[in-house]
C-alpha positions in Angstrom: 199.0 111.9 186.0 200.0 108.5 187.4 202.5 108.7 190.2 202.0 105.3 191.6 205.7 104.5 189.1 208.5 104.8 191.3 211.2 102.3 190.0 212.8 102.9 186.3 213.4 99.8 184.6 215.5 101.0 182.1 215.4 99.3 178.9 218.7 98.9 177.5 218.8 99.1 173.7 221.4 98.1 171.7 221.1 100.2 168.2 221.1 97.8 165.2 222.5 98.8 162.1 221.9 97.2 158.9 222.5 98.0 155.3 218.9 96.1 154.6 215.3 97.7 155.0 215.0 97.0 158.6 215.8 100.2 160.5 215.4 101.3 164.3 213.3 104.1 165.1 212.5 106.3 168.6 209.6 108.1 169.9 210.3 110.1 172.7 207.4 112.4 174.7 206.3 113.7 178.3 202.7 112.1 179.2 201.0 110.9 182.5 203.1 112.8 184.7 206.7 111.2 183.1 208.4 110.4 180.4 208.0 107.4 177.4 210.4 105.9 174.9 208.8 103.6 172.2 211.4 102.1 170.3 210.7 99.9 167.1 212.4 97.9 164.4 211.0 98.6 160.6 211.6 99.3 157.4 209.5 102.6 157.7 208.6 105.4 160.0 204.9 103.9 160.8 204.4 105.5 164.7 204.5 109.4 165.3 204.8 111.1 168.3 201.7 112.7 167.9 200.2 109.1 167.6 201.3 108.4 170.8 200.2 111.5 172.4 197.1 111.1 171.1 196.6 107.7 172.6 197.8 108.8 175.7 195.4 112.2 175.8 192.3 109.7 175.8 193.6 107.5 178.5 193.9 110.6 180.2 190.5 112.0 179.4 188.9 108.6 181.1 191.2 108.0 183.8 193.0 110.9 185.0 192.6 112.3 188.4 194.8 115.4 187.1 192.5 116.1 184.0 189.2 118.4 184.9 186.3 116.8 183.8 187.4 113.3 183.1 185.6 110.4 183.4 187.4 109.3 186.7 186.9 112.9 188.2 183.3 112.9 187.0 182.4 109.3 189.1 184.2 110.9 192.2 181.9 113.8 192.5 179.2 112.2 191.6 176.3 110.9 194.3 175.7 108.0 192.5 177.1 106.1 189.2 178.7 107.5 185.6 178.0 105.7 182.0 182.0 104.5 181.5 183.8 104.7 178.3 185.5 101.1 176.4 189.0 102.4 177.9 187.8 102.7 181.8 185.7 100.1 181.3 188.9 97.6 180.6 190.9 98.8 183.8 187.9 98.4 185.8 186.8 95.0 185.2 190.8 94.2 185.5 190.6 95.7 189.1 187.5 93.6 190.1 189.3 90.5 189.1 192.8 91.5 190.5 190.6 92.8 193.8 189.2 89.2 194.5 192.7 87.6 193.4 194.6 89.4 196.1 191.8 89.3 199.2 191.2 92.8 198.8 194.5 94.0 199.1 194.4 95.7 195.7 191.7 98.4 196.0 191.2 101.4 193.7 188.7 102.9 196.3 191.7 104.4 198.3 191.3 107.7 196.8 190.1 109.3 199.9 193.3 107.7 201.8 195.8 108.4 198.9 194.4 111.9 199.5 194.4 112.5 203.1 198.1 110.8 203.6 199.5 114.2 201.2 199.9 111.8 197.7 196.3 112.9 196.2 195.9 115.6 193.3 195.0 118.4 196.3 198.2 119.6 198.0 197.8 118.5 201.8 200.3 118.9 204.4 198.7 117.5 208.0 198.4 113.9 208.8 195.5 112.7 209.4 194.6 111.4 213.4 193.3 108.1 213.8 189.8 109.4 214.5 189.7 110.9 210.5 191.0 107.7 209.2 188.6 105.7 210.8 186.1 108.4 209.1 187.7 107.6 206.3 187.7 103.9 205.8 183.4 104.1 205.7 184.4 105.3 202.3 187.1 102.5 201.2 185.9 99.0 199.8 185.7 98.0 196.1 182.3 95.9 197.9 180.4 99.7 197.2 181.6 99.2 193.5 179.3 98.0 191.0 180.0 97.5 186.9 176.7 96.6 185.2 176.6 97.1 181.5 178.6 100.1 180.8 177.7 101.8 183.9 179.8 101.9 187.3 177.6 103.0 190.7 178.6 102.9 194.2 176.7 102.3 197.4 178.1 106.0 199.2 178.7 109.5 197.3 182.1 109.8 199.5 183.3 106.5 197.7 185.7 107.7 195.2 188.6 105.8 193.4 191.8 106.2 192.5 193.4 104.2 189.1 197.0 105.0 189.4 198.1 101.5 191.1 197.1 100.0 187.3 196.3 102.3 184.4 200.0 103.1 183.5 200.4 99.8 182.7 197.5 99.8 180.6 198.7 102.8 179.0 201.8 100.2 177.6 199.2 97.8 176.3 197.3 100.5 174.4 200.5 101.4 173.1 201.5 98.2 172.2 198.3 97.3 170.5 198.8 99.9 168.4 202.1 98.8 167.4 200.8 95.3 166.4 198.1 97.1 164.2 201.1 98.3 162.2 202.3 95.4 161.7 205.6 96.0 163.9 206.7 93.0 165.4 210.0 94.2 167.5 209.2 97.1 170.2 209.9 98.0 173.8 207.0 100.4 174.6 208.1 102.2 177.7 206.3 104.7 180.0 207.1 105.6 183.4 209.4 102.8 184.0 206.3 100.1 182.8 207.2 98.3 179.7 206.0 95.8 177.3 208.3 94.2 175.2 207.9 92.3 171.4 211.1 90.7 170.2 213.5 89.4 168.9 215.2 92.2 167.2 215.9 92.3 163.6 219.6 90.6 164.7 217.9 87.6 166.7 218.9 88.6 169.6 216.4 89.2 172.8 215.6 92.0 174.1 217.1 93.2 177.4 216.1 95.2 180.3 217.7 97.1 183.3 216.2 95.9 186.2 216.1 98.9 188.9 216.3 98.9 192.7 218.0 100.3 195.8 221.7 99.8 197.1 221.8 99.6 201.0 221.5 103.3 201.3 218.7 103.7 199.4 220.6 104.7 195.8 218.9 103.7 192.7 221.1 101.2 190.8 220.5 98.8 188.2 220.8 95.1 190.2 220.4 93.2 187.7 219.5 92.4 183.5 216.8 90.4 182.4 216.3 89.1 178.4 213.2 88.4 177.0 211.3 88.9 174.1 207.7 89.2 174.9 205.4 90.2 177.9 205.6 93.0 180.6 207.8 94.6 183.2 206.6 96.9 185.8 207.9 97.5 189.1 206.0 99.4 192.0 208.2 100.7 195.7 208.4 102.7 198.2 211.7 104.4 198.2 211.3 106.8 195.9 208.0 108.6 196.8 207.6 109.5 200.5 207.5 112.3 202.7 209.2 112.4 205.8 207.3 112.9 208.9 209.7 113.0 212.1 211.8 110.6 212.1 209.3 108.5 210.1 209.2 107.9 206.2 205.8 107.5 204.9 204.8 105.4 202.2 202.5 106.6 199.1 201.6 103.0 199.1 198.2 102.5 201.5 196.8 99.8 203.4 192.9 99.7 202.2 192.1 97.7 205.0 194.1 99.8 208.0 193.8 102.8 206.3 198.0 103.4 206.9 200.8 103.6 205.1 202.4 100.3 204.1 205.1 99.3 206.5 206.5 96.0 205.9 209.9 94.4 204.7 209.1 95.4 201.0 211.1 97.9 199.4 210.5 97.2 195.9 208.7 95.0 193.7 209.1 93.8 189.9 206.4 91.9 188.2 206.6 90.1 184.9 203.3 89.3 183.5 202.0 88.5 179.5 200.5 92.1 179.6 201.0 95.2 181.3 197.5 95.7 183.2 198.2 92.2 185.1 202.1 93.0 186.0 201.0 96.6 187.0 197.8 95.7 189.2 199.8 92.8 190.9 203.4 94.4 191.9 200.9 96.7 194.3 199.5 94.5 196.0 202.6 92.1 196.3 204.1 95.2 197.8 201.5 94.8 200.5 201.9 91.1 201.7 205.3 89.9 203.6 207.9 88.5 201.7 207.1 84.6 202.1 203.5 85.1 201.3 204.2 87.3 198.6 206.7 85.1 196.7 203.8 81.7 197.5 201.2 83.7 196.3 203.2 84.2 192.5 204.4 80.6 192.3 201.1 79.7 192.7 199.7 81.6 189.3 200.6 80.6 186.0 202.2 83.4 183.9 203.6 85.7 186.7 206.7 86.1 187.8 208.4 88.6 190.4 211.7 90.1 192.2 211.7 91.3 195.5 213.7 94.1 197.1 213.6 94.2 200.8 214.7 95.0 204.4 216.6 92.3 206.2 216.1 91.6 209.9 219.4 93.2 210.7 218.3 96.5 208.5 220.6 95.5 205.4 218.8 95.2 201.7 218.3 92.1 200.0 216.8 90.9 196.8 215.4 87.3 195.8 213.4 86.2 192.5 210.8 83.4 191.8 211.8 80.6 189.4 210.7 82.0 186.2 211.9 85.3 187.2 215.1 84.1 187.7 215.5 82.3 184.4 214.9 86.0 182.2 218.2 87.4 184.3 221.7 86.9 182.5 223.3 89.5 184.8 
């Protein structure tokens, strides 16, 4: 379903055995076009795979471009508006906020551009020309959307939305909320590399998370290990999902202002925030900025930290971290 997540944050889960009551439980499954792992500590098995699958299926029925009859597909094929549900409403509200904060860099109306460049739900191998892009741009821009009293409306029938840049983070938050309601106080909820953490573990040690990125030849490696007891970490990048056009690599991340795939020095951005919907929404936007601009943007905002992997001017690969993210790194 949500194909934007390319870089995988690998939870490093150290098994904990104790003669007492608290044990480690783990649930693995497949949803939204990727896999998930829920690891939690409790005195009993409080959550089942069926519980998690049910949650994710409800989200898919609301926001999946790959689910026939979903609310998002109903909107994309409608002439003017649809009535939203509580799930998509939350994601839309946060999307408007992040769109405003990033001055339009984050934009959920990129759906026609994503499709045109061959990354949408319908197979497309023909690259758009400048005239096609110019025409599509008339159908792009969140200024063409209005969310009022439970209705999402559009100014033009051609406006379509794609929530892949934020919905998977939201899915992790919904799972985390479910675990919280079950009284679970120690867990890592991970879906497609996006994760939410609550700690410490029962032995008092913090959770550890491996941060992945490419090495100099593009091979994925664990570049750092972070230690944390709360919050969310998500990643956006362009070195796992792309297609070749001659000698050129075409990124799946599209600039909603130009209509063309992003082509800057960024390779990946990993974001820490209090919740995964926030981290997920900002990681794509930061990919659309130049490095110095992105670092300044994050440093100016509370409860937002980031780790950047980027191309240097001589063609190498380097990384850097904001001050707060650096404090989480133990290796």
